C-alpha positions as CSV (number, residue, x, y, z in Angstrom):
1,M,99.3,141.4,101.5
2,L,96.0,139.6,101.1
3,L,95.8,138.5,97.5
4,Y,92.8,136.2,97.8
5,S,89.8,136.5,100.2
6,L,87.1,133.9,100.4
7,K,83.4,134.5,100.9
8,E,82.2,133.3,104.2
9,D,80.4,130.3,102.8
10,N,83.2,129.3,100.4
11,M,86.0,126.7,101.0
12,L,89.4,126.4,99.4
13,V,91.8,123.6,100.5
14,T,95.2,122.3,99.5
15,V,97.4,119.4,100.5
16,I,101.0,120.1,101.4
17,G,103.2,117.0,101.2
18,R,106.1,115.5,99.3
19,G,105.7,113.3,96.3
20,H,105.2,109.6,97.0
21,S,103.8,110.4,100.5
22,G,100.3,109.2,99.6
23,T,98.7,112.5,98.9
24,R,96.6,110.8,96.2
25,A,94.5,109.3,98.9
26,M,93.8,112.8,100.4
27,S,92.9,114.3,97.0
28,Q,90.5,111.5,96.3
29,T,88.9,111.7,99.7
30,L,88.4,115.5,99.2
31,S,86.9,114.9,95.8
32,D,84.6,112.1,96.9
33,S,83.5,114.4,99.7
34,G,82.2,117.0,97.3
35,I,85.1,119.3,96.9
36,Y,86.0,120.3,93.3
37,M,89.7,119.5,92.8
38,G,90.1,121.2,89.4
39,E,90.4,119.6,86.0
40,P,91.9,117.7,84.5
41,L,93.3,115.3,87.1
42,N,95.9,112.6,86.5
43,K,95.9,109.1,88.0
44,S,97.6,110.5,91.1
45,W,94.7,113.0,91.5
46,D,97.1,115.9,90.8
47,L,95.8,118.9,89.0
48,I,97.4,119.1,85.6
49,P,99.0,120.3,83.4
50,P,101.8,121.0,86.0
51,E,104.2,123.1,84.0
52,R,103.2,126.5,85.3
53,M,103.5,125.2,88.9
54,Y,107.0,123.9,88.0
55,E,108.0,127.3,86.7
56,A,106.6,129.0,89.7
57,C,108.6,126.7,92.0
58,K,111.8,127.6,90.0
59,I,111.2,131.3,90.7
60,F,110.7,130.6,94.4
61,G,113.8,128.4,94.5
62,S,116.0,131.1,93.1
63,F,115.5,133.1,96.3
64,V,116.5,130.3,98.6
65,R,120.2,130.3,99.6
66,Y,122.1,127.1,100.4
67,E,124.4,127.3,103.4
68,G,125.8,123.8,103.2
69,D,125.5,120.8,105.5
70,L,121.8,120.4,104.6
71,R,120.9,123.9,105.8
72,W,119.0,126.4,103.7
73,D,118.4,130.1,104.4
74,F,114.7,130.8,103.8
75,S,114.8,134.4,105.2
76,K,114.3,136.0,101.8
77,V,111.3,134.0,100.7
78,L,109.7,134.3,104.2
79,S,110.1,138.1,104.3
80,M,109.4,139.2,100.7
81,Q,106.1,139.2,98.9
82,P,105.6,136.7,96.1
83,D,107.3,137.7,92.8
84,P,104.6,139.0,90.4
85,A,105.7,136.4,87.8
86,F,105.1,133.7,90.4
87,V,101.6,135.0,91.2
88,K,100.7,135.0,87.5
89,L,101.9,131.4,87.0
90,I,99.9,130.2,90.0
91,D,96.9,132.0,88.8
92,D,97.2,130.3,85.5
93,Y,97.9,126.9,87.0
94,L,94.8,127.1,89.2
95,S,92.5,128.7,86.6
96,S,90.0,125.8,86.7
97,V,89.8,126.0,90.5
98,L,89.7,129.7,90.9
99,S,87.2,130.3,88.1
100,S,84.9,127.5,89.4
101,K,81.5,128.5,90.8
102,A,81.7,125.6,93.3
103,D,81.6,126.8,96.9
104,K,84.0,124.0,97.9
105,R,87.2,123.9,95.9
106,G,90.7,122.7,96.2
107,W,93.8,121.3,94.5
108,K,96.7,118.9,95.1
109,I,100.1,118.6,93.5
110,P,103.2,117.7,95.5
111,E,105.2,120.6,94.1
112,T,103.0,123.0,96.0
113,T,105.2,122.1,99.0
114,L,108.2,123.6,97.2
115,C,106.7,127.1,97.3
116,Y,104.6,126.7,100.4
117,P,105.4,130.1,102.0
118,W,104.3,132.1,99.0
119,I,101.2,130.0,98.6
120,I,100.2,131.0,102.2
121,K,100.9,134.6,101.3
122,M,98.6,134.3,98.2
123,F,95.9,132.3,100.1
124,P,96.1,133.1,103.8
125,E,92.5,132.2,104.6
126,I,92.3,128.7,103.0
127,Y,92.5,125.3,104.6
128,Y,95.9,123.6,104.7
129,I,96.4,119.8,105.1
130,H,100.0,119.0,106.1
131,W,100.5,115.4,105.0
132,V,103.5,113.3,106.1
133,R,104.7,109.8,105.4
134,D,107.6,107.9,106.8
135,P,110.6,109.2,104.7
136,R,112.1,105.7,104.5
137,D,109.0,104.7,102.4
138,C,108.9,108.0,100.5
139,I,112.4,107.6,99.0
140,L,111.9,104.1,97.6
141,S,110.4,105.4,94.4
142,G,111.4,108.3,92.1
143,H,109.6,111.6,91.8
144,K,109.8,114.8,89.8
145,T,111.1,116.6,92.9
146,D,114.0,114.2,93.6
147,D,116.6,116.6,92.1
148,L,116.2,120.0,93.8
149,A,118.4,121.6,91.2
150,D,115.5,121.2,88.7
151,F,113.7,123.8,90.8
152,N,116.7,126.2,91.3
153,V,117.4,124.9,94.8
154,D,121.1,124.3,95.5
155,Y,122.4,121.4,97.5
156,D,125.4,119.1,97.6
157,K,125.0,117.2,94.4
158,T,125.2,113.4,94.5
159,D,125.0,110.4,92.2
160,D,123.4,108.4,95.0
161,I,119.7,108.5,94.0
162,R,118.5,107.4,97.4
163,L,120.6,110.2,99.0
164,Q,119.3,112.7,96.5
165,R,115.7,111.7,97.3
166,A,116.4,111.9,101.0
167,I,117.9,115.4,100.7
168,S,114.8,116.5,98.8
169,W,112.6,115.1,101.5
170,K,114.7,116.9,104.1
171,Y,114.6,120.2,102.2
172,Q,110.8,120.1,101.9
173,R,110.5,119.2,105.6
174,E,112.8,122.1,106.6
175,L,110.8,124.5,104.4
176,M,107.6,123.5,106.1
177,K,109.0,123.8,109.6
178,A,110.5,127.3,108.8
179,T,107.1,128.6,107.5
180,P,104.8,130.2,110.1
181,D,101.6,128.1,110.4
182,P,98.6,129.4,108.5
183,A,95.4,130.2,110.3
184,R,93.7,127.0,109.2
185,L,96.0,123.9,109.5
186,I,95.7,120.2,110.2
187,K,98.5,117.7,110.3
188,I,97.9,114.1,109.1
189,R,100.1,111.0,108.8
190,F,99.6,108.8,105.8
191,E,99.9,105.8,108.1
192,D,97.0,107.0,110.2
193,M,94.8,107.4,107.1
194,V,95.6,103.7,106.4
195,F,95.1,102.2,109.9
196,K,93.0,104.8,111.7
197,Q,90.9,106.1,108.8
198,D,87.7,106.6,110.8
199,E,89.5,108.6,113.4
200,T,91.4,110.6,110.8
201,L,88.2,111.4,108.9
202,K,86.5,112.6,112.1
203,A,89.4,115.0,112.6
204,L,89.1,116.2,109.0
205,E,85.3,116.7,109.4
206,S,85.9,118.8,112.5
207,F,88.5,120.8,110.6
208,L,86.6,121.4,107.4
209,G,83.1,121.3,108.8
210,L,82.2,118.8,106.1
211,K,81.2,115.1,106.1
212,M,84.1,113.2,104.7
213,A,83.9,110.2,102.3
214,K,85.7,106.9,103.1
215,I,87.9,105.4,100.4
216,P,89.6,102.0,100.2
217,M,93.1,102.1,101.7
218,R,95.7,99.4,101.2
219,T,98.0,98.4,104.1
220,E,100.8,97.1,101.9
221,P,102.4,100.5,101.2
222,V,103.2,101.0,104.9
223,G,106.6,99.9,106.1
224,R,107.9,98.9,102.7
225,W,111.3,100.0,103.8
226,K,111.5,97.0,106.2
227,K,111.8,94.7,103.1
228,D,114.0,97.0,101.1
229,D,117.6,95.9,100.4
230,G,118.8,99.4,99.5
231,R,119.7,102.3,101.7
232,H,116.6,103.9,103.1
233,M,117.8,105.4,106.5
234,F,119.8,108.5,106.8
235,D,121.0,110.2,110.1
236,F,119.2,113.4,109.2
237,F,115.8,111.6,109.2
238,E,116.1,110.7,112.9
239,E,114.8,114.0,114.4
240,D,111.7,114.0,112.2
241,L,111.0,110.3,112.6
242,K,110.9,110.9,116.4
243,E,108.7,114.0,116.0
244,F,106.1,112.2,114.0
245,G,106.2,109.1,116.2
246,Y,107.8,106.6,113.7
247,E,109.8,103.7,115.0
248,L,113.6,104.0,114.6
């Protein structure tokens, strides 16, 4: 079901990545490159207010079944069409973007990742930027998505906040892997944006067909886990760390 179709000369782009993965840098880059990212934006360059997106994610989460042992059954959300209430909430959340007359538009908020399969079904033709950061750095700070139960996603509850964040990271990663790739997709590591920005921007320019702006990037956020005294490594990170080329 094609819900949104773009004109040939129009662009719509979104960033798919967990909170505290550095997606702010991508949203700022897109904005500085002439892409309208909606309004208003907060200091993290998220499109706000976020409440309708949160409610949409809760609807999505109610169709995901937890099987235990960090395994979730996504078959229902992958096979069904987006719930009409979900579609209405996303329409409302993105109103400033979808109603804009700009030919280059986009949005960023980490919670988009929590309903990624239905976003693709609503927007099959748009540009998707998969954004990833070393999970050992991601879980050092708190985020709205830390407790999956807030979005109607079941998991083995824990009082260990680092484990809770790690499970949230794993869930979002598994959801992204289970979702068939959209037609237009690029995958970018936060660390490459920091240390290989020119190379990364060239890849984005080829992907979007648009000259990309360069923004200041600090190196200090990379590898913070190495100086962290708390627990930041979990066995279920290992496969993804290897896949993305991170050191163990």
